[in-house]
C-alpha positions as CSV (number, residue, x, y, z in Angstrom):
1,M,11.4,-23.7,2.1
2,V,14.0,-22.7,4.7
3,E,16.8,-22.3,1.7
4,A,14.3,-19.9,0.2
5,L,14.4,-18.0,3.2
6,Q,17.8,-17.8,3.7
7,E,18.6,-16.8,0.1
8,E,15.8,-13.9,0.1
9,R,14.7,-12.0,3.1
10,L,11.2,-11.5,3.4
11,D,9.5,-7.9,4.7
12,L,7.6,-10.1,7.6
13,G,7.3,-7.2,10.0
14,D,8.7,-3.8,11.0
15,D,12.4,-2.9,9.7
16,E,15.1,-4.7,12.1
17,E,18.3,-5.7,11.7
18,F,18.8,-9.1,11.0
19,T,19.7,-11.2,13.4
20,P,19.7,-14.9,14.5
21,E,16.8,-14.6,16.7
22,R,14.8,-12.7,14.2
23,D,15.6,-15.2,11.7
24,R,14.1,-18.3,14.0
25,A,10.9,-16.1,14.8
26,E,10.0,-16.0,11.2
27,R,10.5,-19.4,10.8
28,E,8.3,-20.0,13.8
29,A,5.5,-17.6,12.1
30,F,5.4,-19.8,8.8
31,R,5.3,-23.2,10.6
32,I,2.3,-21.6,12.9
33,A,0.5,-20.0,10.0
34,E,0.7,-23.3,8.2
35,A,-0.6,-25.4,11.1
36,L,-3.3,-23.0,11.3
37,V,-4.7,-23.2,8.1
38,F,-4.0,-27.1,7.4
39,A,-5.7,-27.5,10.7
40,S,-9.1,-25.5,9.5
41,A,-11.9,-26.9,7.9
42,E,-13.0,-23.9,6.6
43,P,-10.1,-20.8,4.5
44,V,-8.9,-19.4,7.5
45,S,-8.8,-15.3,7.5
46,E,-6.0,-12.7,7.4
47,K,-7.7,-11.5,10.9
48,F,-7.7,-15.3,12.4
49,L,-3.8,-15.5,11.7
50,A,-2.7,-12.1,12.9
51,D,-4.5,-12.5,15.8
52,R,-2.2,-15.7,16.4
53,L,1.1,-14.6,15.1
54,P,3.9,-12.8,17.0
55,R,2.6,-9.3,16.9
56,G,3.8,-6.8,14.1
57,T,4.0,-9.8,11.4
58,N,3.4,-8.8,8.2
59,V,0.7,-11.9,7.4
60,T,-0.1,-11.0,3.9
61,A,3.7,-11.1,2.7
62,L,4.2,-14.5,4.9
63,M,1.4,-16.1,3.2
64,Q,2.2,-15.1,-0.2
65,T,5.5,-16.6,0.4
66,L,3.8,-19.9,1.6
67,K,1.8,-19.8,-1.7
68,V,4.9,-19.7,-4.0
69,E,6.3,-22.6,-1.6
70,Y,3.1,-24.5,-2.6
71,A,3.1,-23.9,-5.6
72,G,4.7,-27.0,-7.0
73,R,3.5,-29.9,-4.7
74,G,0.3,-31.9,-4.5
75,V,-1.7,-29.4,-2.4
76,N,-1.6,-25.9,-2.8
77,L,-2.3,-23.2,-0.7
78,V,-4.8,-20.7,-2.7
79,Q,-6.3,-17.4,-1.6
80,I,-9.9,-16.5,-1.6
81,G,-10.4,-13.0,-1.1
82,D,-8.4,-12.5,2.5
83,H,-8.9,-16.1,3.0
84,W,-6.6,-18.9,3.1
85,A,-6.9,-22.4,2.0
86,F,-5.0,-25.8,1.0
87,R,-6.8,-27.0,-1.8
88,T,-5.7,-30.0,-3.9
89,A,-3.4,-28.7,-6.9
90,A,-6.3,-28.6,-10.0
91,D,-3.8,-30.6,-12.8
92,I,-4.3,-33.7,-10.3
93,S,-7.7,-33.4,-8.5
94,F,-8.8,-36.0,-10.9
95,V,-7.4,-38.8,-9.3
96,I,-8.5,-38.0,-5.9
97,R,-11.9,-39.9,-5.8
98,K,-14.4,-38.7,-3.6
99,E,-16.5,-40.4,-1.1
100,E,-19.1,-38.1,-0.2
101,S,-22.3,-37.8,-2.9
102,E,-21.8,-35.4,-5.6
103,A,-23.8,-32.3,-5.1
104,K,-27.1,-31.9,-7.4
105,K,-26.2,-30.2,-10.8
106,L,-28.2,-27.3,-10.8
107,S,-30.7,-26.7,-13.9
108,R,-29.9,-24.1,-16.4
109,A,-31.9,-21.7,-14.6
110,A,-30.1,-21.6,-11.7
111,L,-26.8,-21.5,-14.0
112,E,-27.9,-18.8,-15.8
113,V,-29.0,-16.9,-12.4
114,L,-26.1,-17.6,-10.9
115,A,-24.0,-16.2,-13.7
116,I,-26.3,-13.2,-13.6
117,I,-25.6,-12.6,-10.1
118,A,-22.2,-13.3,-10.4
119,Y,-21.2,-11.0,-13.3
120,H,-23.7,-7.7,-12.0
121,Q,-24.0,-8.1,-8.4
122,P,-25.2,-6.2,-6.4
123,V,-28.1,-7.1,-8.6
124,T,-32.1,-7.5,-7.3
125,R,-34.4,-9.9,-8.8
126,A,-36.2,-7.7,-10.7
127,E,-33.0,-6.9,-12.6
128,I,-31.8,-10.5,-13.0
129,E,-35.2,-11.0,-14.1
130,E,-35.2,-8.3,-16.9
131,I,-31.4,-9.7,-18.4
132,R,-33.2,-13.1,-18.5
133,G,-36.5,-12.0,-19.9
134,V,-38.1,-14.6,-17.9
135,Q,-39.7,-14.5,-13.9
136,T,-37.4,-16.2,-11.4
137,S,-38.6,-18.4,-8.9
138,K,-38.2,-18.3,-5.5
139,G,-37.0,-22.4,-5.9
140,T,-34.3,-21.3,-8.2
141,L,-32.7,-18.8,-5.7
142,D,-33.3,-21.0,-2.7
143,V,-30.8,-24.3,-4.7
144,L,-28.5,-20.8,-5.0
145,M,-28.5,-19.8,-1.5
146,E,-28.9,-23.5,0.1
147,A,-25.3,-23.9,-2.3
148,G,-23.7,-21.8,0.3
149,W,-23.4,-19.5,-3.5
150,V,-25.6,-16.5,-3.3
151,R,-26.6,-14.2,-0.3
152,F,-28.7,-11.3,0.6
153,R,-26.0,-8.3,0.5
154,G,-28.6,-5.1,1.1
155,R,-31.2,-3.2,0.4
156,R,-31.0,-0.8,-2.8
157,R,-31.8,2.4,-2.3
158,S,-34.6,2.7,-4.6
159,P,-38.9,2.8,-4.2
160,G,-39.6,-0.6,-2.6
161,R,-36.5,-0.9,-1.1
162,P,-35.4,-4.4,-3.0
163,V,-33.1,-6.9,-1.7
164,T,-29.9,-7.0,-3.7
165,L,-28.0,-10.3,-4.2
166,G,-24.2,-11.0,-4.3
167,T,-21.9,-14.3,-4.5
168,T,-20.1,-15.9,-1.5
169,R,-16.6,-16.8,-0.4
170,D,-18.0,-20.2,-0.5
171,F,-18.8,-19.5,-4.7
172,L,-14.9,-18.4,-5.2
173,D,-13.6,-20.9,-3.3
174,H,-15.8,-23.8,-5.1
175,F,-15.0,-22.4,-8.2
176,G,-11.3,-21.7,-7.7
177,L,-11.3,-18.1,-8.1
178,E,-9.1,-15.9,-5.4
179,E,-11.7,-13.1,-6.4
180,L,-14.2,-11.9,-8.3
181,R,-12.2,-10.1,-10.9
182,D,-10.5,-13.6,-11.7
183,L,-14.2,-14.3,-13.5
184,P,-14.1,-15.1,-17.2
185,G,-13.8,-12.6,-19.4
186,L,-15.0,-12.6,-23.3
187,E,-12.6,-13.8,-25.0
188,E,-11.8,-16.5,-22.2
189,L,-15.8,-17.5,-22.3
190,K,-15.4,-17.6,-25.9
191,G,-12.0,-19.8,-26.3
192,A,-13.9,-22.2,-24.2
193,G,-17.1,-22.7,-25.8
194,L,-19.5,-21.1,-23.7
195,L,-20.4,-18.5,-26.5
196,S,-20.9,-19.2,-29.9
197,G,-23.0,-17.8,-33.0
198,R,-23.2,-14.4,-33.5
199,I,-22.5,-12.1,-31.0
200,P,-23.9,-8.5,-31.0
201,A,-20.8,-5.9,-31.9
202,N,-21.8,-3.5,-28.4
203,F,-21.8,-7.3,-26.5
204,N,-19.7,-7.1,-23.4
205,I,-19.1,-8.9,-20.1
206,A,-20.2,-6.7,-17.3
207,I,-17.3,-6.4,-14.5
208,P,-18.9,-7.7,-10.7
209,A,-18.2,-5.1,-8.0
210,I,-14.8,-6.0,-6.2
211,G,-15.4,-6.6,-2.1
212,D,-18.3,-7.0,-0.1
213,D,-18.3,-3.4,1.0
214,L,-21.9,-2.3,0.4
215,T,-22.4,0.3,-2.7
216,E,-23.7,3.6,-2.4
217,D,-26.8,3.1,-3.0
218,E,-27.4,0.2,-1.2
219,D,-28.1,-0.1,3.1
220,P,-27.3,-2.7,5.2
221,I,-29.6,-5.6,5.6
222,T,-31.6,-5.7,9.5
223,Q,-33.1,-7.6,11.7
224,L,-36.6,-6.5,10.2
225,D,-35.2,-7.2,7.1
226,L,-34.2,-10.6,8.1
227,E,-37.7,-11.4,9.6
228,E,-39.0,-10.1,6.6
229,L,-37.5,-12.4,4.2
230,G,-38.0,-15.1,6.6
231,L,-34.4,-16.0,7.6
232,L,-35.1,-14.8,11.4
233,T,-38.7,-15.4,13.1
234,P,-39.9,-12.6,15.1
235,G,-37.6,-11.9,18.0
236,G,-34.8,-12.3,16.6
237,E,-34.4,-16.7,16.6
238,P,-33.3,-18.2,13.8
239,D,-36.1,-19.5,11.7
240,E,-35.8,-23.4,11.6
């Protein structure tokens, strides 16, 4: 990596003239970022890195350089939204034997609901049922919540103020996606054999909202909302 940095200088901070001292500072920034991500069991945010790297470090440029450096290795540096983590390279992951028990397989209903939430988010339970054509049980949503792949986003500004649902960063991490726009499109789904038979001419794949920011027709979830949803007991204590 040192040789690569010597060949191509990166804008990791403000526009200073190159000096041996700055070169050493940049190398140290790479080492710190690498250590922070390696030591964390969870994806590390760029804000977390920025708070611990030398002031003025361009965290995004630094992490993109590290990502390229690890691209051909057995362990890759992957981006998950604005978070970073080390993961086993996809092409050799089959040789890793997991000691922990396999996660319970999702039912067909849960997979359908997860796919609808992923592509149509922010989406309400009623909208999920309209798309599927059948009712969605609370147990199905509970399974996806417990897996950490689905979360409550906010409340729709419409009669009844229904809760909106969306996917989580853990969802992106589990399925190897950097961001929601990396979800497979129509042609990719066809190529994978997930769409077969006669597809209506006007059939299209929905484009999910990008990012975690609430949309114009969503309000944030309050403590009272959490109590109503059973996520907090009255008084603000987590529901055991």
